[in-house]
Z-matrix of the N, CA and C atoms (Angstrom, degrees):
N
C 1 1.467
C 2 1.526 1 110.49
N 3 1.327 2 116.14 1 140.76
C 4 1.453 3 119.39 2 174.88
C 5 1.517 4 108.95 3 -76.03
N 6 1.320 5 116.21 4 154.07
C 7 1.461 6 119.07 5 -178.34
C 8 1.521 7 111.13 6 -63.53
N 9 1.324 8 117.80 7 -27.82
C 10 1.470 9 121.23 8 178.94
C 11 1.521 10 111.68 9 -59.10
N 12 1.336 11 116.36 10 -35.65
C 13 1.462 12 120.47 11 -175.32
C 14 1.530 13 112.54 12 -71.46
N 15 1.330 14 117.33 13 -11.33
C 16 1.455 15 121.23 14 177.29
C 17 1.530 16 112.28 15 -86.48
N 18 1.319 17 117.25 16 -16.11
C 19 1.465 18 119.96 17 -163.50
C 20 1.525 19 113.73 18 -93.82
N 21 1.331 20 114.75 19 127.50
C 22 1.456 21 122.78 20 165.47
C 23 1.530 22 105.41 21 -95.59
N 24 1.319 23 115.85 22 103.66
C 25 1.472 24 122.47 23 -173.73
C 26 1.529 25 107.87 24 -75.66
N 27 1.315 26 116.70 25 115.22
C 28 1.461 27 121.37 26 -160.10
C 29 1.518 28 114.11 27 -115.83
N 30 1.332 29 114.89 28 135.75
C 31 1.467 30 121.95 29 170.26
C 32 1.524 31 107.93 30 -143.24
N 33 1.320 32 115.27 31 102.18
C 34 1.465 33 120.88 32 -175.84
C 35 1.526 34 112.67 33 -121.90
N 36 1.325 35 116.61 34 15.86
C 37 1.465 36 120.22 35 179.58
C 38 1.526 37 110.58 36 -66.82
N 39 1.312 38 114.86 37 146.55
C 40 1.463 39 120.25 38 -177.82
C 41 1.525 40 112.36 39 -64.48
N 42 1.328 41 116.59 40 -27.72
C 43 1.466 42 119.86 41 -175.45
C 44 1.532 43 113.09 42 -103.03
N 45 1.329 44 116.87 43 21.57
C 46 1.468 45 120.32 44 179.96
C 47 1.528 46 110.64 45 -61.00
N 48 1.325 47 116.49 46 133.53
C 49 1.461 48 121.86 47 -179.75
C 50 1.527 49 110.76 48 -101.40
N 51 1.323 50 116.17 49 165.51
C 52 1.462 51 120.23 50 177.69
C 53 1.528 52 110.49 51 -60.53
N 54 1.321 53 116.78 52 -37.22
C 55 1.457 54 120.16 53 179.53
C 56 1.527 55 110.97 54 -62.95
N 57 1.339 56 116.18 55 -39.73
C 58 1.463 57 119.57 56 178.21
C 59 1.531 58 111.25 57 -68.97
N 60 1.314 59 116.71 58 -36.88
C 61 1.464 60 120.47 59 176.84
C 62 1.520 61 110.53 60 -65.64
N 63 1.319 62 116.90 61 -40.81
C 64 1.464 63 120.73 62 177.09
C 65 1.527 64 110.72 63 -60.25
N 66 1.327 65 116.44 64 -42.54
C 67 1.465 66 120.85 65 179.24
C 68 1.528 67 110.23 66 -66.41
N 69 1.311 68 116.60 67 -39.39
C 70 1.466 69 121.29 68 177.75
C 71 1.525 70 110.25 69 -58.29
N 72 1.324 71 116.50 70 -48.20
C 73 1.462 72 121.32 71 -179.07
C 74 1.526 73 111.52 72 -66.28
N 75 1.307 74 116.63 73 -38.82
C 76 1.468 75 120.68 74 177.52
C 77 1.523 76 110.27 75 -61.80
N 78 1.330 77 116.48 76 -45.60
C 79 1.468 78 120.82 77 179.22
C 80 1.527 79 110.86 78 -64.03
N 81 1.322 80 116.24 79 -39.88
C 82 1.465 81 120.03 80 -179.67
C 83 1.526 82 111.16 81 -64.00
N 84 1.330 83 116.19 82 -42.36
C 85 1.461 84 120.27 83 179.37
C 86 1.525 85 111.33 84 -66.99
N 87 1.317 86 116.20 85 -43.49
C 88 1.464 87 120.46 86 -178.48
C 89 1.520 88 111.99 87 -64.23
N 90 1.333 89 116.13 88 -37.10
C 91 1.457 90 120.60 89 -175.94
C 92 1.530 91 113.81 90 -97.99
N 93 1.342 92 115.87 91 -1.44
C 94 1.464 93 121.85 92 178.68
C 95 1.527 94 112.12 93 57.49
N 96 1.318 95 114.81 94 46.62
C 97 1.454 96 119.82 95 174.93
C 98 1.528 97 110.03 96 -69.26
N 99 1.332 98 116.12 97 160.72
C 100 1.467 99 120.03 98 -179.33
C 101 1.520 100 111.15 99 -64.60
N 102 1.332 101 115.96 100 -49.29
C 103 1.463 102 120.80 101 -178.53
C 104 1.520 103 110.43 102 -147.42
N 105 1.323 104 114.42 103 168.35
C 106 1.456 105 121.04 104 156.78
C 107 1.519 106 105.91 105 -103.94
N 108 1.316 107 116.65 106 139.91
C 109 1.466 108 121.06 107 178.93
C 110 1.525 109 108.11 108 -116.55
N 111 1.326 110 115.35 109 114.29
C 112 1.464 111 121.37 110 -172.67
C 113 1.528 112 109.92 111 -134.12
N 114 1.319 113 115.45 112 165.76
C 115 1.452 114 120.03 113 174.09
C 116 1.534 115 110.38 114 -67.79
N 117 1.337 116 117.58 115 155.54
C 118 1.472 117 120.89 116 -175.56
C 119 1.530 118 114.39 117 -53.77
N 120 1.318 119 116.62 118 -31.56
C 121 1.468 120 121.11 119 -179.01
C 122 1.529 121 112.50 120 -55.23
N 123 1.336 122 116.66 121 -30.51
C 124 1.463 123 120.49 122 -173.56
C 125 1.537 124 113.98 123 -105.57
N 126 1.316 125 118.04 124 6.41
C 127 1.463 126 119.67 125 -176.35
C 128 1.532 127 112.09 126 -60.01
N 129 1.323 128 117.53 127 -52.76
C 130 1.467 129 120.62 128 -177.42
C 131 1.524 130 111.05 129 -61.80
N 132 1.329 131 116.48 130 -38.39
C 133 1.471 132 120.97 131 179.77
C 134 1.530 133 110.16 132 -63.84
N 135 1.331 134 117.00 133 -44.76
C 136 1.463 135 120.67 134 178.72
C 137 1.526 136 111.15 135 -65.62
N 138 1.314 137 116.14 136 -39.29
C 139 1.467 138 119.69 137 178.39
C 140 1.520 139 110.64 138 -57.36
N 141 1.311 140 116.57 139 -42.28
C 142 1.466 141 121.05 140 178.86
C 143 1.525 142 111.05 141 -67.91
N 144 1.327 143 117.09 142 -43.60
C 145 1.459 144 121.10 143 -178.38
C 146 1.530 145 112.13 144 -64.73
N 147 1.329 146 116.43 145 -30.29
C 148 1.467 147 120.78 146 -173.91
C 149 1.523 148 113.50 147 -104.89
N 150 1.321 149 116.81 148 12.01
C 151 1.470 150 120.60 149 -172.54
C 152 1.519 151 113.92 150 -60.90
N 153 1.320 152 118.07 151 -26.47
C 154 1.465 153 120.65 152 -179.37
C 155 1.524 154 112.35 153 -101.72
N 156 1.329 155 117.23 154 19.26
C 157 1.463 156 121.88 155 179.88
C 158 1.529 157 109.14 156 -124.52
N 159 1.319 158 115.38 157 175.41
C 160 1.463 159 120.50 158 176.73
C 161 1.529 160 111.93 159 -95.83
N 162 1.321 161 117.10 160 2.66
C 163 1.466 162 121.33 161 -179.74
C 164 1.523 163 109.79 162 -74.56
N 165 1.334 164 116.61 163 130.05
C 166 1.454 165 121.47 164 179.84
C 167 1.525 166 110.53 165 -91.67
N 168 1.334 167 114.90 166 164.95
C 169 1.462 168 120.33 167 178.21
C 170 1.526 169 108.97 168 -108.40
N 171 1.326 170 114.63 169 123.01
C 172 1.458 171 123.00 170 177.03
C 173 1.527 172 108.30 171 -111.71
N 174 1.313 173 116.85 172 143.79
C 175 1.461 174 119.67 173 175.37
C 176 1.523 175 110.18 174 -137.65
N 177 1.329 176 115.07 175 172.45
C 178 1.456 177 121.39 176 -175.75
C 179 1.524 178 110.54 177 -112.01
N 180 1.320 179 115.46 178 149.69
C 181 1.469 180 122.59 179 -178.62
C 182 1.531 181 108.49 180 -133.44
N 183 1.332 182 116.02 181 140.16
C 184 1.460 183 119.83 182 -177.49
C 185 1.511 184 111.34 183 63.74
N 186 1.300 185 116.40 184 31.90
C 187 1.460 186 123.38 185 -168.72
C 188 1.528 187 111.27 186 -99.19
N 189 1.335 188 117.90 187 139.68
C 190 1.460 189 128.45 188 -1.10
C 191 1.526 190 115.18 189 -99.79
N 192 1.334 191 118.99 190 -2.04
C 193 1.463 192 120.52 191 -171.83
C 194 1.519 193 114.64 192 -90.96
N 195 1.333 194 117.31 193 -25.66
C 196 1.453 195 120.22 194 -178.00
C 197 1.509 196 114.45 195 75.91
N 198 1.328 197 117.09 196 8.84
C 199 1.463 198 121.21 197 -170.91
C 200 1.528 199 113.83 198 -92.79
N 201 1.330 200 117.16 199 2.75
C 202 1.466 201 119.70 200 175.78
C 203 1.521 202 110.92 201 -67.38
N 204 1.330 203 116.26 202 157.36
C 205 1.457 204 120.70 203 171.29
C 206 1.533 205 108.55 204 -64.48
N 207 1.324 206 115.88 205 150.51
C 208 1.462 207 120.50 206 -179.01
C 209 1.521 208 111.86 207 -56.97
N 210 1.321 209 117.34 208 -40.35
C 211 1.471 210 120.38 209 -179.33
C 212 1.524 211 111.36 210 -60.28
N 213 1.318 212 117.08 211 -35.47
C 214 1.465 213 121.04 212 178.25
C 215 1.526 214 109.67 213 -68.09
N 216 1.315 215 116.39 214 -43.36
C 217 1.463 216 120.17 215 178.85
C 218 1.529 217 111.12 216 -62.31
N 219 1.323 218 116.09 217 -41.80
C 220 1.469 219 120.16 218 179.47
C 221 1.523 220 110.30 219 -62.86
N 222 1.327 221 117.33 220 -41.64
C 223 1.461 222 120.42 221 177.15
C 224 1.527 223 110.82 222 -62.00
N 225 1.334 224 116.64 223 -43.85
C 226 1.471 225 120.66 224 177.12
C 227 1.528 226 110.65 225 -56.56
N 228 1.315 227 114.91 226 -44.51
C 229 1.457 228 120.17 227 -178.66
C 230 1.525 229 111.47 228 -64.21
N 231 1.317 230 116.59 229 -44.76
C 232 1.465 231 120.30 230 179.44
C 233 1.523 232 111.14 231 -60.17
N 234 1.330 233 116.59 232 -42.76
C 235 1.459 234 120.46 233 179.41
C 236 1.523 235 110.99 234 -65.55
N 237 1.321 236 116.10 235 -41.03
C 238 1.464 237 120.81 236 -179.66
C 239 1.525 238 111.18 237 -62.05
N 240 1.330 239 116.55 238 -41.60
C 241 1.464 240 120.51 239 178.92
C 242 1.526 241 109.80 240 -65.55
N 243 1.325 242 117.15 241 -41.76
C 244 1.468 243 120.35 242 176.63
C 245 1.524 244 111.18 243 -59.59
N 246 1.316 245 116.31 244 -35.26
C 247 1.469 246 120.91 245 -178.30
C 248 1.520 247 112.80 246 -78.88
N 249 1.335 248 117.23 247 -12.47
C 250 1.459 249 119.29 248 175.57
C 251 1.512 250 116.81 249 119.79
N 252 1.322 251 117.91 250 3.66
C 253 1.466 252 119.47 251 177.62
C 254 1.520 253 109.84 252 -71.74
N 255 1.321 254 116.18 253 138.26
C 256 1.463 255 120.46 254 175.77
C 257 1.527 256 111.12 255 -115.38
N 258 1.330 257 116.62 256 -2.79
C 259 1.458 258 121.03 257 174.88
C 260 1.529 259 108.43 258 -136.21
N 261 1.332 260 115.88 259 135.75
C 262 1.460 261 122.29 260 -177.58
C 263 1.521 262 108.75 261 -124.20
N 264 1.332 263 116.83 262 123.78
C 265 1.458 264 122.30 263 173.19
C 266 1.528 265 107.39 264 -106.37
N 267 1.326 266 117.44 265 109.29
C 268 1.463 267 118.47 266 -177.55
C 269 1.524 268 111.70 267 -115.23
N 270 1.326 269 115.42 268 148.27
C 271 1.461 270 121.46 269 -175.90
C 272 1.526 271 109.79 270 -94.01
N 273 1.325 272 115.68 271 129.90
C 274 1.459 273 119.48 272 175.06
C 275 1.528 274 109.73 273 -67.79
N 276 1.323 275 115.99 274 163.47
C 277 1.460 276 120.37 275 173.04
C 278 1.528 277 107.39 276 -82.50
N 279 1.331 278 115.34 277 99.62
C 280 1.465 279 120.66 278 -176.10
C 281 1.528 280 111.00 279 -59.88
N 282 1.329 281 116.93 280 -34.19
C 283 1.464 282 120.17 281 178.61
C 284 1.522 283 111.60 282 -59.96
N 285 1.341 284 117.11 283 -37.78
C 286 1.460 285 119.90 284 177.60
C 287 1.527 286 110.78 285 -60.82
N 288 1.328 287 115.84 286 -40.27
C 289 1.464 288 119.61 287 178.64
C 290 1.522 289 110.15 288 -64.87
N 291 1.319 290 117.06 289 -47.60
C 292 1.465 291 120.49 290 -178.49
C 293 1.523 292 111.74 291 -63.74
N 294 1.340 293 116.15 292 -27.89
C 295 1.463 294 120.55 293 177.50
C 296 1.531 295 112.72 294 -86.06
N 297 1.330 296 115.66 295 -1.98
C 298 1.460 297 119.91 296 179.93
C 299 1.515 298 114.37 297 75.64
N 300 1.335 299 116.38 298 17.38
C 301 1.467 300 120.12 299 -178.31
C 302 1.524 301 109.81 300 -92.26
N 303 1.311 302 115.87 301 72.10
C 304 1.459 303 120.66 302 -177.33
C 305 1.523 304 112.19 303 -73.52
N 306 1.316 305 116.91 304 -21.28
C 307 1.458 306 119.92 305 175.65
C 308 1.521 307 110.45 306 -63.40
N 309 1.348 308 117.14 307 -39.73
C 310 1.465 309 121.08 308 177.65
C 311 1.522 310 110.88 309 -64.31
N 312 1.323 311 116.89 310 -38.81
C 313 1.466 312 121.07 311 177.31
C 314 1.523 313 110.22 312 -61.85
N 315 1.327 314 115.67 313 -44.08
C 316 1.472 315 120.27 314 -179.18
C 317 1.519 316 111.05 315 -67.02
N 318 1.327 317 116.90 316 -42.78
C 319 1.465 318 120.21 317 -179.84
C 320 1.522 319 110.97 318 -61.94
N 321 1.333 320 116.68 319 -39.25
C 322 1.461 321 119.66 320 179.04
C 323 1.524 322 110.84 321 -64.91
N 324 1.316 323 116.77 322 -43.01
C 325 1.468 324 119.68 323 177.15
C 326 1.524 325 110.63 324 -58.69
N 327 1.303 326 116.53 325 -42.11
C 328 1.462 327 119.84 326 -179.19
C 329 1.529 328 112.39 327 -66.13
N 330 1.331 329 117.59 328 -32.07
C 331 1.462 330 120.56 329 174.40
C 332 1.529 331 110.25 330 -61.86
N 333 1.317 332 116.56 331 -40.76
C 334 1.459 333 120.04 332 179.82
C 335 1.523 334 111.08 333 -69.42
N 336 1.308 335 116.15 334 -35.65
C 337 1.460 336 119.74 335 179.81
C 338 1.529 337 112.21 336 -66.96
N 339 1.322 338 117.38 337 -27.12
C 340 1.468 339 120.20 338 175.19
C 341 1.525 340 109.71 339 -62.39
N 342 1.329 341 116.27 340 -37.97
C 343 1.457 342 120.77 341 177.59
C 344 1.532 343 109.63 342 -66.81
N 345 1.303 344 116.20 343 -39.22
C 346 1.460 345 120.63 344 179.69
C 347 1.528 346 111.25 345 -64.28
N 348 1.339 347 116.06 346 -30.92
C 349 1.466 348 118.76 347 178.99
C 350 1.521 349 111.25 348 -64.71
N 351 1.330 350 117.18 349 -26.50
C 352 1.463 351 121.70 350 177.12
C 353 1.523 352 111.29 351 -84.28
N 354 1.322 353 115.91 352 -22.38
C 355 1.471 354 121.71 353 -177.71
C 356 1.532 355 107.82 354 -133.73
N 357 1.318 356 117.95 355 79.57
C 358 1.470 357 121.45 356 -173.53
C 359 1.519 358 114.17 357 -57.78
N 360 1.326 359 117.20 358 -25.16
C 361 1.459 360 120.06 359 -179.23
C 362 1.523 361 112.95 360 -77.12
N 363 1.328 362 116.62 361 -11.31
C 364 1.451 363 121.75 362 -176.67
C 365 1.525 364 111.02 363 -67.32
N 366 1.331 365 116.14 364 135.67
C 367 1.465 366 122.28 365 176.13
C 368 1.522 367 108.53 366 -108.30
N 369 1.319 368 116.13 367 127.77
C 370 1.463 369 121.32 368 -178.86
C 371 1.521 370 109.73 369 -113.75
N 372 1.335 371 114.94 370 127.37
C 373 1.459 372 121.63 371 177.09
C 374 1.527 373 108.41 372 -117.89
N 375 1.316 374 115.83 373 129.67
C 376 1.457 375 121.74 374 -178.39
C 377 1.528 376 108.84 375 -99.34
N 378 1.333 377 116.28 376 119.88
C 379 1.469 378 120.95 377 -179.34
C 380 1.525 379 109.18 378 -89.36
N 381 1.340 380 116.35 379 120.17
C 382 1.457 381 120.81 380 -177.38
C 383 1.535 382 113.27 381 -85.80
N 384 1.310 383 117.90 382 -28.00
C 385 1.479 384 124.02 383 -171.42
C 386 1.533 385 109.16 384 57.17
N 387 1.340 386 114.31 385 67.90
C 388 1.464 387 121.95 386 -169.84
C 389 1.524 388 114.12 387 -63.31
N 390 1.338 389 117.64 388 -21.49
C 391 1.464 390 119.40 389 -178.84
C 392 1.527 391 112.44 390 -62.91
N 393 1.334 392 116.95 391 -19.85
C 394 1.462 393 121.04 392 -179.02
C 395 1.531 394 113.11 393 -101.58
N 396 1.336 395 117.10 394 -0.91
C 397 1.466 396 120.83 395 -172.56
C 398 1.522 397 111.98 396 -113.83
N 399 1.322 398 115.58 397 149.88
C 400 1.451 399 120.74 398 172.35
C 401 1.527 400 109.20 399 -79.40
N 402 1.327 401 115.81 400 167.92
C 403 1.469 402 119.44 401 177.73
C 404 1.524 403 110.30 402 -58.22
N 405 1.315 404 116.71 403 -41.40
C 406 1.458 405 120.89 404 -179.99
C 407 1.521 406 111.69 405 -63.14
N 408 1.328 407 116.76 406 -40.62
C 409 1.461 408 121.14 407 179.46
C 410 1.525 409 111.36 408 -67.37
N 411 1.323 410 116.49 409 -40.70
C 412 1.468 411 120.38 410 176.19
C 413 1.527 412 109.74 411 -59.27
N 414 1.316 413 115.96 412 -44.16
C 415 1.458 414 121.56 413 -179.57
C 416 1.528 415 111.25 414 -63.53
N 417 1.334 416 116.94 415 -44.15
C 418 1.465 417 120.38 416 -177.26
C 419 1.525 418 111.83 417 -66.18
N 420 1.343 419 117.30 418 -42.88
C 421 1.469 420 119.48 419 179.79
C 422 1.528 421 110.39 420 -67.54
N 423 1.321 422 116.88 421 -38.63
C 424 1.464 423 120.51 422 177.46
C 425 1.522 424 110.93 423 -63.00
N 426 1.331 425 116.60 424 -37.63
C 427 1.467 426 120.10 425 178.13
C 428 1.527 427 111.28 426 -66.23
N 429 1.334 428 116.22 427 -39.92
C 430 1.465 429 119.69 428 177.23
C 431 1.527 430 110.05 429 -62.04
N 432 1.332 431 116.18 430 -42.18
C 433 1.468 432 120.03 431 178.08
C 434 1.520 433 110.83 432 -60.52
N 435 1.317 434 115.66 433 -38.45
C 436 1.471 435 119.60 434 177.82
C 437 1.524 436 110.71 435 -66.38
N 438 1.337 437 116.70 436 -43.87
C 439 1.467 438 120.75 437 179.78
C 440 1.530 439 111.16 438 -62.47
N 441 1.346 440 115.95 439 -34.26
C 442 1.467 441 120.69 440 -178.09
C 443 1.523 442 112.51 441 -85.94
N 444 1.342 443 116.43 442 -8.07
C 445 1.464 444 121.13 443 -178.89
C 446 1.530 445 112.04 444 64.57
N 447 1.329 446 115.72 445 40.16
C 448 1.458 447 122.28 446 172.47
C 449 1.532 448 108.67 447 -68.24
N 450 1.317 449 117.76 448 150.49
C 451 1.465 450 120.50 449 -177.06
C 452 1.526 451 113.29 450 -70.81
N 453 1.347 452 115.91 451 -46.45
C 454 1.460 453 120.47 452 -175.81
C 455 1.527 454 110.79 453 -139.38
N 456 1.325 455 115.85 454 148.78
C 457 1.458 456 121.72 455 159.26
C 458 1.526 457 107.04 456 -108.10
N 459 1.314 458 115.47 457 140.16
C 460 1.464 459 121.98 458 -174.12
C 461 1.520 460 109.03 459 -124.69
N 462 1.308 461 116.85 460 142.62
C 463 1.460 462 120.53 461 -172.51
C 464 1.524 463 114.07 462 -69.59
N 465 1.340 464 117.25 463 -47.77
C 466 1.468 465 118.75 464 -161.92
C 467 1.520 466 113.03 465 -152.58
N 468 1.327 467 114.40 466 160.38
C 469 1.465 468 120.49 467 173.02
C 470 1.519 469 112.12 468 -85.75
N 471 1.334 470 116.39 469 -24.81
C 472 1.462 471 120.47 470 -170.92
C 473 1.519 472 111.51 471 89.96
N 474 1.333 473 116.23 472 -4.78
C 475 1.464 474 120.94 473 -179.14
C 476 1.527 475 112.02 474 -111.68
N 477 1.323 476 117.48 475 0.12
C 478 1.457 477 121.39 476 179.33
C 479 1.516 478 111.15 477 -85.36
N 480 1.320 479 116.16 478 -167.75
C 481 1.468 480 120.86 479 -177.89
C 482 1.518 481 112.63 480 -80.66
N 483 1.332 482 116.89 481 -6.85
C 484 1.455 483 121.35 482 177.72
C 485 1.513 484 109.96 483 -162.41
N 486 1.332 485 115.64 484 168.75
C 487 1.456 486 119.85 485 -177.90
C 488 1.509 487 112.42 486 -116.24
N 489 1.319 488 115.63 487 -147.47
C 490 1.456 489 121.73 488 -178.09
C 491 1.522 490 110.78 489 -65.75
N 492 1.318 491 116.16 490 141.25
C 493 1.464 492 122.00 491 172.95
C 494 1.521 493 108.69 492 -128.87
N 495 1.319 494 115.73 493 153.62
C 496 1.459 495 119.80 494 178.64
C 497 1.525 496 110.74 495 -61.69
N 498 1.332 497 116.78 496 -39.53
C 499 1.459 498 120.47 497 -178.45
C 500 1.529 499 111.48 498 -63.19
N 501 1.342 500 116.31 499 -46.47
C 502 1.471 501 119.96 500 -179.73
C 503 1.521 502 110.69 501 -62.69
N 504 1.324 503 116.84 502 -44.34
C 505 1.463 504 120.53 503 -179.94
C 506 1.525 505 110.74 504 -62.16
N 507 1.329 506 116.87 505 -40.54
C 508 1.462 507 119.81 506 179.80
C 509 1.516 508 111.42 507 -63.46
N 510 1.340 509 116.86 508 -41.04
C 511 1.461 510 120.43 509 176.99
C 512 1.528 511 110.15 510 -61.80
N 513 1.323 512 115.60 511 -46.69
C 514 1.463 513 120.59 512 -179.24
C 515 1.527 514 111.03 513 -60.85
N 516 1.319 515 116.95 514 -42.16
C 517 1.471 516 121.01 515 179.02
C 518 1.521 517 111.03 516 -66.38
N 519 1.330 518 116.63 517 -43.20
C 520 1.462 519 120.25 518 -177.69
C 521 1.531 520 111.04 519 -61.64
N 522 1.337 521 116.17 520 -38.73
C 523 1.464 522 120.41 521 -176.99
C 524 1.519 523 111.45 522 -79.02
N 525 1.343 524 116.26 523 -43.76
C 526 1.458 525 119.33 524 -174.02
C 527 1.516 526 113.63 525 -77.85
N 528 1.340 527 116.90 526 -23.98
C 529 1.463 528 120.35 527 179.22
C 530 1.511 529 111.94 528 58.88
N 531 1.312 530 116.53 529 -136.30
C 532 1.463 531 121.37 530 -179.52
C 533 1.524 532 111.66 531 -92.08
N 534 1.317 533 116.71 532 -4.53
C 535 1.463 534 120.49 533 -174.08
C 536 1.521 535 112.48 534 -78.71
N 537 1.322 536 115.93 535 -46.34
C 538 1.463 537 121.61 536 -177.10
C 539 1.526 538 109.06 537 -116.23
N 540 1.314 539 116.64 538 132.00
C 541 1.455 540 120.68 539 179.14
C 542 1.527 541 110.20 540 -83.63
N 543 1.321 542 116.08 541 164.67
C 544 1.463 543 121.72 542 -178.17
C 545 1.522 544 110.04 543 -120.85
N 546 1.337 545 114.94 544 134.28
C 547 1.457 546 121.56 545 173.26
C 548 1.517 547 108.35 546 -113.21
N 549 1.321 548 116.26 547 125.55
C 550 1.468 549 121.87 548 176.26
C 551 1.516 550 108.66 549 -98.07
N 552 1.319 551 116.17 550 130.62
C 553 1.459 552 120.33 551 178.18
C 554 1.523 553 109.17 552 -150.75
N 555 1.316 554 114.39 553 157.91
C 556 1.457 555 120.78 554 -179.79
C 557 1.513 556 110.76 555 98.00
N 558 1.334 557 116.41 556 104.66
C 559 1.461 558 121.45 557 175.66
C 560 1.514 559 115.31 558 82.16
N 561 1.333 560 118.03 559 12.55
C 562 1.470 561 120.99 560 179.67
C 563 1.522 562 107.97 561 -93.85
N 564 1.322 563 115.94 562 106.19
C 565 1.472 564 120.40 563 -169.41
C 566 1.531 565 114.55 564 -122.14
N 567 1.324 566 117.87 565 -18.02
C 568 1.466 567 120.76 566 -173.23
C 569 1.524 568 110.65 567 -128.06
N 570 1.337 569 115.42 568 167.47
C 571 1.456 570 120.70 569 176.73
C 572 1.526 571 110.08 570 -61.73
N 573 1.332 572 116.30 571 -35.63
C 574 1.461 573 119.98 572 179.61
C 575 1.531 574 110.95 573 -65.42
N 576 1.338 575 116.15 574 -41.80
C 577 1.473 576 120.24 575 176.39
C 578 1.522 577 110.57 576 -59.09
N 579 1.336 578 115.30 577 -49.53
C 580 1.467 579 120.15 578 -176.30
C 581 1.523 580 111.46 579 -62.42
N 582 1.315 581 117.24 580 -46.73
C 583 1.458 582 120.47 581 -176.59
C 584 1.531 583 111.46 582 -67.16
N 585 1.322 584 116.45 583 -30.87
C 586 1.468 585 120.59 584 176.81
C 587 1.529 586 110.66 585 -60.55
N 588 1.338 587 116.13 586 -45.20
C 589 1.456 588 119.43 587 -178.32
C 590 1.524 589 112.30 588 -76.39
N 591 1.324 590 117.05 589 -34.19
C 592 1.466 591 119.80 590 176.11
C 593 1.525 592 109.97 591 -62.86
N 594 1.329 593 116.25 592 -38.70
C 595 1.465 594 120.23 593 177.93
C 596 1.525 595 111.74 594 -63.15
N 597 1.325 596 116.89 595 -27.91
C 598 1.462 597 121.34 596 177.49
C 599 1.529 598 112.04 597 -78.13
N 600 1.341 599 116.46 598 -13.15
C 601 1.452 600 119.78 599 174.86
C 602 1.511 601 116.47 600 109.41
N 603 1.349 602 118.10 601 13.81
C 604 1.462 603 118.40 602 177.99
C 605 1.524 604 109.75 603 -70.52
N 606 1.324 605 115.25 604 154.86
C 607 1.462 606 120.79 605 -179.83
C 608 1.516 607 112.89 606 -105.33
N 609 1.335 608 116.53 607 -16.74
C 610 1.465 609 121.54 608 176.29
C 611 1.519 610 110.16 609 -140.67
N 612 1.325 611 113.57 610 152.40
C 613 1.463 612 122.77 611 174.81
C 614 1.521 613 107.40 612 -123.39
N 615 1.321 614 117.76 613 121.62
C 616 1.459 615 121.27 614 174.22
C 617 1.508 616 109.65 615 -96.53
N 618 1.321 617 116.71 616 120.78
C 619 1.454 618 119.46 617 -175.62
C 620 1.523 619 110.74 618 -159.22
N 621 1.318 620 115.33 619 149.07
C 622 1.467 621 121.00 620 171.88
C 623 1.522 622 110.48 621 -92.81
N 624 1.330 623 116.71 622 4.09
C 625 1.465 624 122.28 623 -177.10
C 626 1.530 625 111.95 624 -113.76
N 627 1.332 626 116.17 625 31.58
C 628 1.451 627 120.08 626 -176.85
C 629 1.524 628 114.13 627 -57.43
N 630 1.316 629 116.43 628 -42.61
C 631 1.467 630 119.81 629 -178.29
C 632 1.522 631 110.45 630 -65.97
N 633 1.325 632 116.90 631 -42.29
C 634 1.466 633 121.28 632 177.37
C 635 1.519 634 110.96 633 -59.79
N 636 1.326 635 116.66 634 -41.05
C 637 1.463 636 121.42 635 -179.71
C 638 1.526 637 110.88 636 -65.53
N 639 1.317 638 116.61 637 -45.55
C 640 1.467 639 120.24 638 -179.88
C 641 1.532 640 110.62 639 -64.89
N 642 1.318 641 116.95 640 -41.03
C 643 1.476 642 119.81 641 177.26
C 644 1.523 643 110.64 642 -64.33
N 645 1.315 644 116.07 643 -36.21
C 646 1.467 645 119.57 644 177.55
C 647 1.507 646 111.46 645 -63.61
N 648 1.338 647 116.68 646 -39.11
C 649 1.466 648 120.86 647 177.64
C 650 1.521 649 110.34 648 -66.15
N 651 1.316 650 116.52 649 -41.54
C 652 1.459 651 120.27 650 179.40
C 653 1.519 652 110.64 651 -63.09
N 654 1.341 653 115.68 652 -40.68
C 655 1.473 654 119.67 653 179.66
C 656 1.527 655 110.91 654 -64.46
N 657 1.334 656 116.94 655 -40.05
C 658 1.465 657 120.09 656 178.54
C 659 1.520 658 111.00 657 -63.36
N 660 1.327 659 116.33 658 -36.26
C 661 1.457 660 120.38 659 -177.29
C 662 1.537 661 112.73 660 -71.45
N 663 1.330 662 116.10 661 -14.01
C 664 1.462 663 119.63 662 179.62
C 665 1.513 664 111.95 663 -78.18
N 666 1.295 665 115.76 664 -13.10
C 667 1.481 666 119.19 665 -175.50
C 668 1.522 667 111.72 666 -108.50
């Protein structure tokens, strides 16, 4: 696989403009990235911009804190799918994890899977926000994702106090095995960062530096 196929080309800033979204989609199409990952407001716009390409539209739900009620997250997801998103990255309720309420985490995942049953092509990624979790908590949430047959577990929103770490990714990979894929995101800015996580076995890289990473790979190949 080319490194481009790992990348969810991301722009989730609060002040993102239409011009920046247009540039994001142009870069994604030119570099054949897996998806563009944008806030729900821009899903339909990206779908239109990318209609003649193979680039998919990914959006975020319960972002960035994960503290919304499950019903609100489900509504967000339904609207996003109507607007054209085929991949959903949603944030778990970190407070539930810290309170040891893993049943609530599992029930929320199952609510999302009901939506997937109506749209089998839909890919769901669960954002753990690993910077706030212990190793044990990362392991437990990853196991729940495996039990629920979620598509991906994802390290971070990029808005927390830290991003992807090798240790967190290794825990997630060890628990999920071949059943659930892993997406590393948060703080991945260079070709070296990306290749480090790919070597650990991640299937996606979430980054706003996709073009820089691809250019870095091209530069390495010149030598």
